[in-house]
C-alpha positions in Angstrom: -14.3 8.6 10.9 -11.2 6.9 11.4 -10.7 3.6 9.2 -10.3 0.1 11.1 -8.3 -1.8 8.4 -6.5 -1.4 5.4 -6.3 -4.0 2.6 -2.6 -3.0 1.3 -1.9 -5.5 -1.2 -0.4 -6.9 -3.3 -1.6 -5.4 -6.5 -3.3 -7.8 -9.1 -3.5 -10.4 -6.2 -7.7 -10.8 -5.9 -7.7 -7.7 -4.0 -10.8 -6.0 -6.2 -12.5 -9.3 -5.4 -11.9 -9.1 -1.9 -12.8 -5.3 -1.6 -16.3 -6.7 -3.7 -16.8 -9.4 -1.2 -16.5 -7.1 1.6 -18.7 -4.6 0.7 -21.5 -7.3 0.6 -20.9 -7.9 5.0 -23.4 -5.9 6.7 -21.0 -5.1 9.7 -18.3 -4.0 7.1 -18.3 -0.4 5.4 -15.4 -0.5 2.4 -14.1 3.0 1.3 -17.0 4.5 -1.6 -13.5 4.7 -4.1 -11.6 1.5 -3.7 -7.6 3.2 -4.1 -7.7 5.9 -1.7 -3.6 5.8 -2.0 -4.0 8.5 0.5 -0.4 7.5 2.3 1.5 7.0 -0.7 0.5 9.7 -2.9 1.6 13.2 -1.9 -1.3 14.7 -4.2 -3.7 13.0 -1.7 -1.3 13.3 1.4 -1.5 16.9 1.2 -5.4 17.2 1.4 -4.6 16.1 5.4 -6.4 13.4 7.7 -9.4 15.6 7.8 -9.8 14.8 3.9 -9.3 11.3 4.5 -11.1 10.6 7.3 -14.5 11.7 5.4 -13.9 8.6 2.9 -15.1 6.8 5.6 -18.3 8.4 6.9 -20.8 5.8 7.9 -24.9 6.9 7.8 -26.4 7.3 11.1 -28.6 4.5 11.3 -26.0 2.4 10.6 -25.0 0.5 14.0 -21.9 1.8 15.3 -20.6 -1.5 15.5 -19.5 -1.5 11.9 -15.7 -1.2 10.8 -14.7 0.5 8.1 -11.6 0.2 5.6 -9.9 0.6 2.2 -8.0 -1.1 -0.3 -4.9 0.4 -1.9 -2.3 -1.6 -3.4 0.3 1.3 -3.6 0.7 1.0 0.4 3.5 -2.0 -0.4 5.3 -0.8 -2.8 8.9 -0.4 -0.9 11.7 1.0 -1.8 10.2 2.7 -4.5 7.4 4.3 -2.3 9.5 4.5 0.9 8.0 5.1 4.5 4.4 4.2 4.2 4.1 1.8 7.2 5.4 4.6 9.1 3.2 7.0 8.3 -0.1 4.6 8.9 1.5 3.9 12.3 2.1 7.4 13.4 -1.6 8.4 12.9 -3.3 4.7 13.5 -1.2 2.6 15.4 -4.0 0.2 15.9 -4.6 -0.1 12.5 -5.3 -3.7 11.4 -3.9 -4.6 8.3 -4.7 -7.4 5.4 -2.0 -8.6 2.9 -2.9 -11.1 -0.1 -0.6 -12.9 -1.9 -0.3 -14.6 -5.2 2.1 -16.7 -7.4 4.5 -13.6 -8.1 5.4 -14.4 -11.4 1.4 -14.5 -12.4 1.0 -11.3 -10.3 3.9 -9.3 -12.3 2.5 -10.2 -15.6 -0.8 -9.5 -14.9 0.3 -6.1 -13.3 2.3 -5.5 -16.3 -1.2 -5.9 -18.3 -3.5 -3.7 -16.0 -0.5 -0.7 -16.2 -0.5 -1.2 -20.2 -4.4 -1.0 -20.3 -3.8 1.9 -18.1 -1.6 3.6 -19.9 0.9 3.5 -17.2 3.5 1.2 -19.2 4.3 1.5 -23.0 7.6 -0.7 -22.9 7.8 -4.2 -23.8 7.8 -6.9 -21.3 11.7 -7.8 -21.5 12.6 -4.1 -21.2 11.4 -4.6 -17.5 12.6 -8.1 -16.8 16.1 -6.5 -17.7 15.1 -3.8 -15.0 13.8 -5.7 -12.4 15.6 -4.5 -9.7 14.3 -0.8 -10.1 11.2 -1.8 -11.1 8.1 -0.9 -8.5 5.9 -3.9 -9.9 8.5 -5.8 -9.8 8.9 -5.6 -6.0 5.2 -5.5 -5.4 5.7 -9.1 -5.7 8.6 -9.3 -3.3 5.8 -10.1 -0.6 8.2 -11.0 2.6 10.1 -7.9 2.3 7.0 -5.8 2.0 5.4 -7.4 5.1 8.7 -6.8 7.2 8.4 -3.1 6.4 5.0 -3.5 8.5 6.5 -5.3 11.2 9.0 -2.7 11.9 5.8 -0.9 13.4 3.1 -3.4 13.6 2.8 -6.2 16.0 1.9 -9.7 14.2 -1.2 -9.8 15.7 -2.7 -6.6 13.1 -1.5 -8.2 10.2 -3.5 -11.1 8.3 -1.6 -12.6 5.4 -4.2 -14.6 2.9 -3.1 -16.2 -0.1 -5.0 -15.9 -3.4 -4.9 -19.6 -3.6 -7.3 -19.9 -0.6 -9.4 -17.1 -1.9 -10.2 -19.0 -5.0 -10.4 -22.6 -3.5 -12.6 -21.5 -0.6 -13.9 -18.2 -0.9 -16.0 -18.0 2.3 -13.6 -20.1 4.9 -11.4 -17.1 3.9 -14.2 -14.6 4.5 -14.5 -16.2 7.7 -10.7 -16.0 8.7 -10.8 -12.4 7.9 -14.0 -11.4 9.9 -12.7 -13.4 12.8 -9.5 -11.0 12.4 -11.7 -8.0 11.9 -14.3 -8.8 15.0 -17.0 -8.9 13.2 -19.8 -11.8 12.5 -19.0 -14.2 9.6 -21.7 -14.0 6.8 -21.8 -16.5 3.7 -21.4 -15.5 0.5 -24.1 -17.0 -2.0 -22.6 -19.3 -4.5 -23.0 -17.2 -8.0 -21.2 -14.1 -5.9 -18.1 -16.1 -4.5 -17.5 -17.8 -8.3 -17.3 -14.3 -9.2 -13.8 -12.9 -11.1 -13.2 -8.9 -10.7 -10.7 -6.8 -12.6 -9.4 -9.7 -14.9 -8.0 -9.1 -18.2 -6.0 -11.4 -20.4 -6.1 -8.6 -23.3 -5.5 -5.1 -23.3 -5.3 -2.1 -25.3 -2.0 0.1 -25.5 -3.3 3.8 -26.1 -2.2 5.8 -28.6 -1.6 9.9 -27.6 -5.5 10.4 -27.7 -5.8 7.4 -25.6 -3.2 8.6 -23.0 -4.6 12.2 -22.5 -8.5 11.0 -21.8 -6.4 8.7 -19.3 -4.7 11.5 -18.1 -7.6 13.3 -17.5 -9.4 10.9 -16.0 -6.5 10.2 -13.2 -6.4 13.9 -12.2 -10.2 14.8 -12.5 -12.3 11.7 -12.3 -10.8 8.6 -10.4 -11.1 9.8 -7.1 -14.5 11.1 -7.3 -17.7 9.1 -5.9 -19.4 8.9 -9.1 -21.2 5.9 -10.7 -18.9 3.0 -12.0 -20.3 2.9 -15.5 -19.7 6.2 -15.8 -16.1 5.7 -14.5 -15.7 3.0 -17.1 -16.8 5.0 -20.3 -13.5 6.9 -20.1 -11.3 3.9 -20.0 -13.5 2.6 -23.2 -13.1 6.1 -25.0 -9.2 6.1 -24.0 -9.3 2.5 -26.3 -10.2 4.1 -29.4 -7.5 3.9 -31.9 -5.3 1.9 -29.9 -3.5 -1.3 -30.4 -4.6 -4.8 -28.9 -1.8 -6.6 -26.7 -2.3 -10.0 -26.0 -1.0 -11.6 -22.4 2.8 -12.3 -23.0 3.9 -16.1 -22.8 7.3 -16.6 -21.3 10.3 -17.8 -22.8 12.3 -20.4 -20.5 14.9 -17.5 -19.9 12.4 -14.6 -19.0 10.5 -17.3 -16.6 14.3 -17.7 -15.2 14.9 -13.9 -14.5 11.1 -13.6 -12.9 11.7 -16.8 -10.9 15.0 -16.1 -9.8 14.1 -12.6 -8.6 11.5 -14.2 -6.1 13.3 -17.3 -5.2 14.5 -16.5 -1.8 11.7 -13.9 -0.5 8.8 -16.4 -1.2 11.1 -19.2 0.5 11.0 -16.8 3.7 7.5 -16.1 2.9 6.4 -19.9 3.5 8.7 -20.4 6.4 7.6 -17.1 8.7 4.2 -17.1 7.4 3.0 -20.9 6.4 2.1 -19.7 3.2 2.8 -22.2 0.4 4.7 -21.0 -2.2 6.7 -23.9 -4.0 3.7 -24.4 -6.4 4.6 -21.0 -7.7 7.7 -21.9 -9.4 8.6 -24.2 -12.4 11.8 -24.8 -11.2 13.2 -26.6 -8.2 15.5 -23.8 -7.7 16.2 -21.1 -10.1 19.4 -20.2 -11.5 20.9 -17.1 -9.9 
């Protein structure tokens, strides 16, 4: 069964929360594994479309009116991972796309922490800040650039840009917009569920060699399997043994200027073209170039 929509990003912008919210909708079926990464990872791309479409099988008793989708934030990593929008369009030209945006500075720090926790980043923060033009995690915060890569192939009616600020301020109102976009009825979330924060982390553990080996095994053999979440969580907890606690960085004025300068123009174009409020993302009226 082919998917009807993709949550294509941005990483650390609330996509996990959105995925969890949409799982509660009776007319939406999300893939059992959140990050399929099919169009961006050659390992999974080589498995072919039949493998991918099996991730969206719907039980026979479920009404055919349901829509199916997945969420892979690696689908918006241009120019480090090029060609993803073209791949999607060539096979699914009618695909609907949802893109969540957040303060790019906050998102960058959050992803730095997440990648450190996952054993994918071992450098100090300043090393990334001095190399922003070559960092995939930095480019993921240039939202207008990422959207325009999709607009080369997909019409605007198939793209919905959602602000993380709006999700936090009024979750149900944002979900109503998404339901309308996907052509399904709106279902209100209970207050307790809509107030949950998923996948947040201010403190992480930088892994030692043992932890990195555990994570390597997890990513290679476990991550894409349809296994209970508590079982998967055991691997991340095991990988923390003997590691070093890393606190969320507090940016110096110089570091903030580095990041805000990198994102300023892109955010301005996002606000102009997609009416997403962005000025409050920045502390300076206009960062120095």
